[in-house]
N, C-alpha and C positions, 0 to 999 in steps of 0.2 A: 486547478492542475483540469482540460478535459478527458476526457476518452478520446482517443481516437476517432477517426473516422468511419473505417469501417464497424465499431463497434455500435455509434450513432446511426448506420443503418441497420447494424441488426438489430438497433435497440424499433427502429423506423417497421423493419419486416415484419417483428414482433406482435407490433401495435394493431399491426396491418393482415395481424393471419398468415403473415407468407410463411408459407411451408419449409424454403429454404433455412430464412432466418431463424425459426424454430429445431431444425433442425442439427445445424449446424450450432448455435446454442443447445442442443441436448446432447448431441458430439464433444465437443469441446468441454464438458463441464459435468457428465455424467460423470464417469470414472473417475474425478476426484470427489465426489462426495461422496460416490462407492467405498472407494476407500477410507475416507473418515467413518461413515458408516456402520461398515463391517469391520473394521481397528476401534469402533466402542460400544461396543454386542448391540450392534443391529448386523439381520441377514439385507439381502438381495429385498427382496421386496419392500424395509423399511425407508432402502435406500429409494425405489422409484417411487414411495407414496412420498419422502419430505422433499423431494427435487422435482415429484409434480408439484407440492405445493409452494415452495419456491417460484416454481416456473410462471404457477397463478404469481405470486406476488409482483415478477414481473414484471408481470405481461400487464396487470393492473394499473403499476409504477408506467410503464414505458405510455402506457395512454393517454396518462394526463399529462396537457401542456407546461405544465409547472416541475414537472422531473425533471433534471438533468442530474445524467451520471456523471460523477469526476473518478472513475474510477474505473479499474476494468471490469469487464461484465463476470469474469470469473471472479472478481473479491464478495463484488456481491451477493452474487449466490451461492459462494464458502459461507460466507456471514449469514446470510438468509438462514442456509440449509445447518448451518451448523445451530442456530440459537433457535430450532421447528426441533430438533433432534435431542438438544440438551432438555430442552422447554416436555419433549413427549418422555422422555426416558425420568426427569422426576414426577411426572405425572404415575410414572408405571411404578415407582416406586426402584427401578432400577438403576441410579443415579447416585454411584456411594456421597459426593459431595451436596449431597442436600440443603437446600435451602430454605429457612423456611417461610422468606415467602416471594416469592417470583416476581413483586413488582422491581424488590432489589436488585434483578439480574438490567446490566447494562443494554439495550434496546438495542438495535441491530443499528436504527439508522444512527444512534450515540457515536457506536463503533468505528462506520462509514467515515464519518465528522473528525474522527479523530486522525483516521487512517489519509484520510484529501487531507488536511493540514499541514499533517506530515508530510506526506505526499510536495505539496505545492512549499514546504520549506525547504525540505531538499534540491524542488525545480532551482529555489532563490537563491539555491548555496550553491549549485551548479551555475547556473550564470555567474554568480557572482566571483568564483576560480576561476571560469574562463576570462572575466573581465580583466581579473587581477595583473594578470604577465607574467613575464618570465625577469627575473630568475621567481620570483616567487611561488608561482604555482608548482614548478619542477619542487622545489626546499617544499616546501608545505606538506604535497603530495609523497616526498618520498622519508619525509620525521612524520606524518598520518596514517600515510597509509601502506606503506614499504617498509613501517615501524625499521626503519635506521637509527643507527646513534648516530649524536654528533660529531664521533672523529670519523667518521667515514662520510657525514654531507658534507663538513667540513673539509676532507680529501676531493674531494667529488667537485664541488662550487669552487672551490679555490682558497679557501678562505683561511688566514694564516693560525689560525689555529679550531676546536671547539665552545671560545665561548664566545669568539666574533659571531660565528655562526647561530651560535643562540642569540645570541644579541641582532641578528637578520631577522632569523626566525619569528621571535618577536615583531620585528616591526613589522612584516611579513601579516601575522596573523591581525596583529592592529587594523592595517591595510583591510585586508580579506570584512575581519569586523563590520567594518564602519560601511564598506561594499555592501555589506549581507544583511544590515539594517537600514541601510540609503532606501534600496529595492523592498523590503520585508514592510518600509511602511507608510510604499508606496502603494501598496498592493491591498493594506485595512481598508 
């Protein structure tokens, strides 16, 4: 799942030192980073330092032709800042959950890969659900998203009883599963 065009333009602007792109990234993300650091034993100056380090990381990545941002910039910046801040807290002894070996922490890239994979899977599921058709789509949404019971679903969809609605839900779920994995396997 690729970041949207606006985000790609911001990255290109960052890579070419465009002050508007840099200001936009700063404006859109600094408050989030500041709140995280202030809520986790830090100060405003700490937030500025960590954010600056994250911007340098993002700048270096943006200049690499092989770098493809597959999440939102704010997700990337937050992940980098979080990792940098936790590392700094560990180094200064202010992190109560200290780890014996910092190498055991999950690198940001792995966090982002997991996040990106999950986002891609959600996108595939959304496409599969949209191609499922009616009444299956509405029936599954009523049960899984709206948390309606089978009695209510049976009445709403015109089934004779809850057992018939349950059987139809199962059939719809199997169709959705088939559509999902057909699209999922194509993407691999």
